[in-house]
VEXVEX-72568 format. One line per field, with one value per atom (N, C-alpha, C): residue number from 1; chain; x, y, z. Coordinates in nm, 3 decimals, always signed. Example, Ala and Ser with C-alpha at 12.3 -4.5 7.8 and 13.67 -1.06 7.14 Angstrom:
VEXVEX-72568
n	(1	1	1	2	2	2);
chain	(A	A	A	A	A	A);
x	(+1.319	+1.230	+1.320	+1.285	+1.367	+1.290);
y	(-0.569	-0.450	-0.330	-0.225	-0.106	+0.003);
z	(+0.780	+0.780	+0.780	+0.708	+0.714	+0.787);
This chain:
VEXVEX-72568
n	(1	1	1	2	2	2	3	3	3	4	4	4	5	5	5	6	6	6	7	7	7	8	8	8	9	9	9	10	10	10	11	11	11	12	12	12	13	13	13	14	14	14	15	15	15	16	16	16	17	17	17	18	18	18	19	19	19	20	20	20	21	21	21	22	22	22	23	23	23	24	24	24	25	25	25	26	26	26	27	27	27	28	28	28	29	29	29	30	30	30	31	31	31	32	32	32	33	33	33	34	34	34	35	35	35	36	36	36	37	37	37	38	38	38	39	39	39	40	40	40	41	41	41	42	42	42	43	43	43	44	44	44	45	45	45	46	46	46	47	47	47	48	48	48	49	49	49	50	50	50	51	51	51	52	52	52	53	53	53	54	54	54	55	55	55	56	56	56	57	57	57	58	58	58	59	59	59	60	60	60	61	61	61	62	62	62	63	63	63	64	64	64	65	65	65	66	66	66	67	67	67	68	68	68	69	69	69	70	70	70	71	71	71	72	72	72	73	73	73	74	74	74	75	75	75	76	76	76	77	77	77	78	78	78	79	79	79	80	80	80	81	81	81	82	82	82	83	83	83	84	84	84	85	85	85	86	86	86	87	87	87	88	88	88	89	89	89	90	90	90	91	91	91	92	92	92	93	93	93	94	94	94	95	95	95	96	96	96	97	97	97	98	98	98	99	99	99	100	100	100	101	101	101	102	102	102	103	103	103	104	104	104	105	105	105);
chain	(A	A	A	A	A	A	A	A	A	A	A	A	A	A	A	A	A	A	A	A	A	A	A	A	A	A	A	A	A	A	A	A	A	A	A	A	A	A	A	A	A	A	A	A	A	A	A	A	A	A	A	A	A	A	A	A	A	A	A	A	A	A	A	A	A	A	A	A	A	A	A	A	A	A	A	A	A	A	A	A	A	A	A	A	A	A	A	A	A	A	A	A	A	A	A	A	A	A	A	A	A	A	A	A	A	A	A	A	A	A	A	A	A	A	A	A	A	A	A	A	A	A	A	A	A	A	A	A	A	A	A	A	A	A	A	A	A	A	A	A	A	A	A	A	A	A	A	A	A	A	A	A	A	A	A	A	A	A	A	A	A	A	A	A	A	A	A	A	A	A	A	A	A	A	A	A	A	A	A	A	A	A	A	A	A	A	A	A	A	A	A	A	A	A	A	A	A	A	A	A	A	A	A	A	A	A	A	A	A	A	A	A	A	A	A	A	A	A	A	A	A	A	A	A	A	A	A	A	A	A	A	A	A	A	A	A	A	A	A	A	A	A	A	A	A	A	A	A	A	A	A	A	A	A	A	A	A	A	A	A	A	A	A	A	A	A	A	A	A	A	A	A	A	A	A	A	A	A	A	A	A	A	A	A	A	A	A	A	A	A	A	A	A	A	A	A	A	A	A	A	A	A	A	A	A	A	A	A	A	A	A	A	A	A	A);
x	(-7.520	-7.647	-7.736	-7.791	-7.871	-8.009	-8.048	-8.182	-8.283	-8.385	-8.487	-8.619	-8.705	-8.838	-8.938	-9.059	-9.167	-9.131	-9.054	-9.024	-8.901	-8.802	-8.676	-8.670	-8.758	-8.751	-8.757	-8.859	-8.878	-8.758	-8.705	-8.587	-8.465	-8.450	-8.335	-8.334	-8.451	-8.454	-8.466	-8.488	-8.522	-8.417	-8.289	-8.186	-8.072	-8.014	-7.903	-7.951	-7.852	-7.883	-7.878	-7.989	-8.003	-8.051	-8.004	-8.054	-8.118	-8.244	-8.314	-8.349	-8.304	-8.342	-8.464	-8.569	-8.691	-8.674	-8.681	-8.657	-8.739	-8.717	-8.783	-8.695	-8.709	-8.627	-8.652	-8.772	-8.806	-8.773	-8.731	-8.710	-8.583	-8.600	-8.485	-8.391	-8.444	-8.360	-8.289	-8.355	-8.290	-8.169	-8.183	-8.072	-7.962	-7.997	-7.899	-7.814	-7.873	-7.795	-7.724	-7.769	-7.718	-7.566	-7.501	-7.356	-7.274	-7.321	-7.242	-7.288	-7.394	-7.439	-7.334	-7.258	-7.155	-7.049	-7.017	-6.922	-6.978	-7.105	-7.171	-7.177	-7.212	-7.221	-7.087	-6.979	-6.846	-6.808	-6.840	-6.804	-6.876	-6.998	-7.075	-7.090	-7.005	-7.013	-7.001	-6.927	-6.913	-7.035	-7.122	-7.237	-7.367	-7.381	-7.509	-7.485	-7.588	-7.602	-7.700	-7.680	-7.762	-7.846	-7.966	-8.055	-8.138	-8.196	-8.284	-8.404	-8.516	-8.642	-8.713	-8.759	-8.830	-8.976	-9.023	-9.160	-9.264	-9.233	-9.328	-9.341	-9.232	-9.237	-9.286	-9.273	-9.312	-9.396	-9.500	-9.591	-9.647	-9.678	-9.735	-9.644	-9.512	-9.414	-9.400	-9.399	-9.390	-9.510	-9.627	-9.749	-9.746	-9.699	-9.688	-9.601	-9.494	-9.402	-9.430	-9.543	-9.587	-9.480	-9.420	-9.322	-9.400	-9.389	-9.463	-9.378	-9.248	-9.161	-9.036	-8.968	-8.846	-8.739	-8.611	-8.566	-8.598	-8.633	-8.647	-8.559	-8.481	-8.393	-8.453	-8.471	-8.519	-8.418	-8.386	-8.294	-8.379	-8.342	-8.409	-8.307	-8.349	-8.265	-8.353	-8.308	-8.381	-8.528	-8.554	-8.689	-8.772	-8.720	-8.798	-8.738	-8.825	-8.777	-8.723	-8.596	-8.536	-8.506	-8.516	-8.491	-8.532	-8.556	-8.602	-8.547	-8.498	-8.457	-8.551	-8.650	-8.749	-8.687	-8.753	-8.699	-8.664	-8.738	-8.710	-8.574	-8.522	-8.391	-8.281	-8.314	-8.220	-8.175	-8.128	-8.093	-7.939	-7.862	-7.718	-7.644	-7.520	-7.436	-7.419	-7.400	-7.380	-7.501	-7.622	-7.741	-7.755	-7.728	-7.742	-7.636	-7.512	-7.408	-7.431	-7.477	-7.510	-7.616	-7.720	-7.827	-7.769	-7.688	-7.633	-7.535	-7.461	-7.369	-7.450	-7.562	-7.649	-7.707	-7.745	-7.811	-7.710	-7.583	-7.480	-7.438	-7.472	-7.429	-7.501);
y	(+7.173	+7.142	+7.262	+7.300	+7.422	+7.397	+7.488	+7.478	+7.536	+7.456	+7.497	+7.517	+7.597	+7.621	+7.623	+7.656	+7.664	+7.751	+7.856	+7.955	+7.918	+7.857	+7.830	+7.691	+7.604	+7.464	+7.452	+7.511	+7.496	+7.550	+7.661	+7.719	+7.629	+7.569	+7.483	+7.359	+7.295	+7.170	+7.194	+7.319	+7.349	+7.307	+7.311	+7.276	+7.202	+7.109	+7.031	+6.911	+6.838	+6.721	+6.760	+6.739	+6.778	+6.662	+6.663	+6.568	+6.648	+6.614	+6.682	+6.584	+6.614	+6.532	+6.595	+6.516	+6.558	+6.510	+6.604	+6.570	+6.658	+6.641	+6.720	+6.722	+6.830	+6.842	+6.737	+6.679	+6.578	+6.433	+6.416	+6.283	+6.218	+6.105	+6.031	+5.982	+5.921	+5.872	+5.984	+6.099	+6.215	+6.258	+6.259	+6.296	+6.191	+6.069	+5.962	+5.977	+6.015	+6.027	+6.165	+6.265	+6.398	+6.411	+6.341	+6.360	+6.319	+6.220	+6.182	+6.244	+6.325	+6.386	+6.483	+6.559	+6.643	+6.559	+6.441	+6.352	+6.308	+6.270	+6.224	+6.339	+6.456	+6.573	+6.601	+6.591	+6.617	+6.507	+6.384	+6.273	+6.283	+6.333	+6.338	+6.481	+6.572	+6.711	+6.731	+6.646	+6.660	+6.607	+6.532	+6.473	+6.547	+6.603	+6.661	+6.787	+6.871	+6.975	+6.921	+6.953	+6.897	+7.005	+6.969	+7.059	+6.976	+7.045	+6.976	+7.060	+6.993	+7.064	+6.998	+7.081	+7.039	+7.012	+6.891	+6.858	+6.932	+6.969	+7.043	+7.186	+7.244	+7.382	+7.390	+7.283	+7.282	+7.159	+7.144	+7.025	+7.011	+7.119	+7.114	+7.040	+7.071	+7.009	+6.859	+6.829	+6.689	+6.612	+6.670	+6.604	+6.592	+6.695	+6.698	+6.582	+6.552	+6.445	+6.315	+6.309	+6.186	+6.131	+6.219	+6.179	+6.133	+6.003	+5.946	+5.923	+5.902	+5.879	+5.961	+5.990	+6.068	+5.999	+6.016	+6.094	+6.024	+6.097	+6.049	+6.136	+6.070	+6.143	+6.130	+6.244	+6.240	+6.309	+6.244	+6.300	+6.360	+6.483	+6.555	+6.590	+6.584	+6.630	+6.723	+6.849	+6.950	+6.957	+6.950	+6.966	+6.840	+6.731	+6.607	+6.503	+6.436	+6.330	+6.215	+6.173	+6.059	+5.942	+5.962	+5.855	+5.892	+5.789	+5.814	+5.703	+5.746	+5.653	+5.679	+5.589	+5.610	+5.589	+5.638	+5.634	+5.498	+5.396	+5.263	+5.212	+5.272	+5.232	+5.337	+5.440	+5.555	+5.566	+5.457	+5.459	+5.461	+5.426	+5.419	+5.496	+5.531	+5.598	+5.511	+5.383	+5.289	+5.284	+5.281	+5.278	+5.404	+5.518	+5.644	+5.654	+5.618	+5.624	+5.526	+5.408	+5.310	+5.366	+5.427	+5.488	+5.599	+5.687	+5.799	+5.752	+5.649	+5.594	+5.545	+5.480	+5.434	+5.552	+5.653	+5.770	+5.856	+5.848	+5.932	+5.878	+5.754	+5.691	+5.749);
z	(+3.744	+3.686	+3.697	+3.581	+3.575	+3.640	+3.729	+3.791	+3.691	+3.665	+3.568	+3.640	+3.577	+3.631	+3.516	+3.548	+3.453	+3.332	+3.357	+3.251	+3.169	+3.230	+3.161	+3.098	+3.133	+3.087	+2.935	+2.874	+2.727	+2.650	+2.694	+2.626	+2.645	+2.763	+2.789	+2.697	+2.679	+2.603	+2.452	+2.411	+2.272	+2.170	+2.205	+2.109	+2.175	+2.101	+2.153	+2.232	+2.289	+2.370	+2.517	+2.585	+2.725	+2.808	+2.933	+3.033	+3.142	+3.178	+3.284	+3.393	+3.514	+3.626	+3.691	+3.705	+3.775	+3.921	+4.017	+4.154	+4.247	+4.377	+4.479	+4.604	+4.683	+4.801	+4.909	+4.911	+5.013	+4.971	+4.845	+4.788	+4.839	+4.908	+4.967	+4.857	+4.753	+4.647	+4.569	+4.559	+4.497	+4.580	+4.710	+4.798	+4.789	+4.768	+4.754	+4.633	+4.520	+4.393	+4.378	+4.454	+4.443	+4.453	+4.547	+4.562	+4.439	+4.364	+4.243	+4.113	+4.115	+3.993	+3.932	+4.012	+3.951	+3.877	+3.930	+3.863	+3.730	+3.728	+3.607	+3.505	+3.551	+3.464	+3.401	+3.476	+3.421	+3.320	+3.351	+3.264	+3.129	+3.128	+3.004	+2.949	+2.994	+2.951	+2.801	+2.737	+2.592	+2.516	+2.584	+2.519	+2.547	+2.671	+2.712	+2.797	+2.801	+2.902	+3.006	+3.132	+3.237	+3.306	+3.340	+3.414	+3.514	+3.610	+3.703	+3.727	+3.752	+3.779	+3.895	+3.987	+4.105	+4.069	+4.089	+4.046	+4.129	+4.252	+4.332	+4.282	+4.236	+4.187	+4.044	+3.970	+3.825	+3.797	+3.872	+3.861	+3.721	+3.653	+3.517	+3.420	+3.428	+3.342	+3.374	+3.503	+3.546	+3.493	+3.499	+3.447	+3.296	+3.229	+3.084	+3.033	+3.107	+3.067	+3.143	+3.211	+3.278	+3.374	+3.451	+3.550	+3.673	+3.701	+3.816	+3.938	+3.920	+4.035	+4.016	+4.124	+4.117	+4.196	+4.158	+4.042	+3.909	+3.811	+3.673	+3.588	+3.500	+3.407	+3.268	+3.201	+3.063	+2.972	+2.864	+2.765	+2.651	+2.617	+2.508	+2.401	+2.276	+2.166	+2.080	+2.076	+2.002	+2.040	+2.171	+2.226	+2.229	+2.176	+2.171	+2.266	+2.341	+2.434	+2.351	+2.387	+2.314	+2.406	+2.538	+2.635	+2.772	+2.851	+2.991	+3.081	+3.197	+3.302	+3.418	+3.440	+3.545	+3.684	+3.783	+3.920	+3.967	+3.930	+3.979	+3.930	+3.822	+3.765	+3.781	+3.860	+3.877	+4.021	+4.077	+4.221	+4.245	+4.141	+4.160	+4.051	+4.083	+3.983	+3.859	+3.880	+3.767	+3.675	+3.734	+3.652	+3.567	+3.627	+3.556	+3.445	+3.475	+3.377	+3.261	+3.291	+3.184	+3.092	+3.143	+3.066	+2.980	+3.035	+2.960	+2.852	+2.881	+2.777	+2.658	+2.683	+2.574	+2.498	+2.567	+2.504	+2.426	+2.465	+2.401	+2.265	+2.234	+2.110	+1.989);
């Protein structure tokens, strides 16, 4: 999963289908989902490129996209948001995979 920041974010989402996880180092739920994210990334590699952004390091982007809880997963297509899995629904591998399966269609 590509680490994004204030400078690389816009270029990353500009073209293609991308999934960006908004997270933070102190986030308990982020740490809970982290071990299975590589599995999810591999499973959906033909559908999306994956990136992550730390909300503490890139607060402006988190505010711009109205990210209120973490982890939040946002799907972008050619720079435009096409879907969002908010933190309250992003607690398990199954929830994240179900969301991505819907977004891949």
